[in-house]
C-alpha positions in Angstrom: -8.2 91.2 36.1 -5.0 89.2 36.1 -1.6 90.3 34.8 0.4 88.0 32.5 3.5 88.0 30.3 3.8 86.8 26.8 6.8 86.1 24.5 6.1 86.9 20.9 8.1 86.5 17.7 9.2 89.8 16.3 6.8 89.8 13.2 3.8 89.0 15.5 4.8 91.7 17.9 5.2 94.2 15.1 1.8 93.4 13.7 0.3 93.6 17.1 1.9 97.0 17.7 0.6 98.3 14.4 -2.9 97.1 15.1 -2.9 98.9 18.5 -1.6 102.1 16.9 -4.2 102.0 14.2 -7.0 101.3 16.7 -5.6 104.0 19.0 -5.5 101.6 21.9 -2.9 99.7 23.9 -1.3 96.5 22.9 -2.9 94.9 26.0 -6.3 96.1 24.8 -5.8 94.5 21.4 -4.7 91.2 23.0 -7.7 91.2 25.4 -10.1 91.8 22.5 -8.5 89.1 20.4 -8.6 86.6 23.2 -12.2 87.4 24.0 -13.1 86.7 20.3 -11.0 83.5 20.2 -11.9 81.9 23.5 -15.3 80.9 24.8 -15.6 82.9 28.0 -18.5 82.2 30.3 -19.5 85.0 32.7 -18.9 84.3 36.4 -22.0 84.0 38.5 -22.2 86.0 41.7 -21.7 82.9 43.8 -18.9 81.4 41.6 -16.0 80.2 43.6 -12.6 81.5 42.5 -10.0 78.8 41.7 -7.3 78.6 44.3 -3.7 78.5 43.5 -2.1 75.2 44.4 -0.2 75.5 47.7 3.1 74.2 46.0 3.4 77.2 43.6 6.2 79.5 44.7 7.3 77.2 47.5 10.7 76.2 46.1 13.9 77.6 44.5 15.4 76.4 41.3 18.9 75.6 40.4 19.2 77.6 37.2 22.7 76.6 36.2 23.7 77.2 32.6 20.2 78.2 31.7 20.2 81.4 33.8 17.9 83.2 33.7 15.3 80.5 33.3 12.6 83.1 33.1 13.9 84.0 29.7 15.1 80.5 28.6 12.2 78.4 29.9 11.7 76.6 26.6 15.3 75.3 26.7 14.9 74.3 30.3 11.7 72.3 29.5 13.4 70.6 26.5 16.3 69.7 28.6 14.1 68.4 31.4 12.1 66.2 29.1 15.2 64.7 27.5 16.3 63.1 30.7 
């Protein structure tokens, strides 16, 4: 299992939280079930090769400048990058 992070608009988060409460499960559990229902997921075979992370991921530092922290303002950073 992999860990990920999502950014949701407040109304979506509130609905998700309500659904988890009503189902007596975690928010992560509701998200997993929704994604399983939405995405066509093929079971991995015993000999299936796991995809490798490209070697360049995590190899560099960024100059965050006025968009610090980029982890929270990534949409603005991308918009700015595509403008140039």
